[in-house]
N, C-alpha and C positions, 0 to 999 in steps of 0.2 A: 504494500500500500504506500503510495507516494504522499498522500495528504488526506486530511479529513476536513470536510466542510460542514460547519454547524449552521443551521438555519431554522427559522420558524416556519410552520406550514403557511403557504401562500405569501410569504414575505420575500419577494424578489427585489433587490436594490434597484436595478435599472434593467429590466428584462429587454433583451435584444441588443444591448450595447456591447456585451461581451459574449461571443458565441459559446464560451465555456460555461456560462451561468444561465443561458437561456434554456428553459425546460423543453422548448419545442425542438431545439437542435441537439441538446444533450440530455437524454432521458434520466441520467443519474442525479440530476440536481433538484428534482421535485420530491420532497419527502412524503407527500401524499400518495404518489404513485410508485415510488421506488421502494421495494421491500428491504433493501440493504441500507437505506438512509437511517440516520440516528433519530430516534424518537425524542419528543420533548418530555413526556412523562415516563420515567423509568421507575419501576418498583424494585426495590432492593430487598434481599432477604433480611429477615429479622436478625439482629446481631446480639440481642439480649433477651432473657426470659424473666418473667416475674412469677414467683411461686408464693402461694399462701402457706403459712406454717402453722401447725396445730400441735398441741401436746397430746399425750396418749389418752386424756380424758375428753378430747374433742374441743378444748378451748382454743380460740384463735390467739396466737401469739403475735401475729403481724405478717408482713410479707418481706421477701428478699428478692433482689434482682441480681442476676449473674449473667455474664457474657457466654456466648457459645464457646464450648471447649473448657470452660472453667468448672471447677468442682462445686456442686451445690453444698456438699458437706462443709467446705471452707467458707462459703457464703453464710451458712447458718451459724457456724461457730463465730465468725466475725461479727455478726449482728447480735446474737444472743449471749455469747461468751460461755456457754455451758455445754458439756458433753452430755449425750443422752440419745434417746430415740424420739424422733419427731415424725409426725404425719405431714406429708408435703403434697399439696395439690397444685399441679401444673396443667393448665387447660381443664379438661374434664376428668383427669386421672389422679387418683390419690394413692400414694405409696409410702411405706415406712422408710425412713432414712436414719441410719445410725451414725452419730457424730462422735468421734473420739479425738482426744488431744492429750 
């Protein structure tokens, strides 16, 4: 790839003045029609998670957030400072987590 051209849909600076930027003569310059053009709205993957934390009696202790690839055990210990078994809800799933230090 020699270069990347960023543009908004339908925003041609001076169509027809430069044959390289005219959508009629160069089909790669119209982001509406070109499937390889860069899109304006790009969705990125979520880089962090939020988990609700409960004790073994079901009482809510709070929530912790942690990045992808990080240990939820470390995040719980950093927030609450106590070793033990916690019930953690991420999304719709609840599972026990054992935190040791």
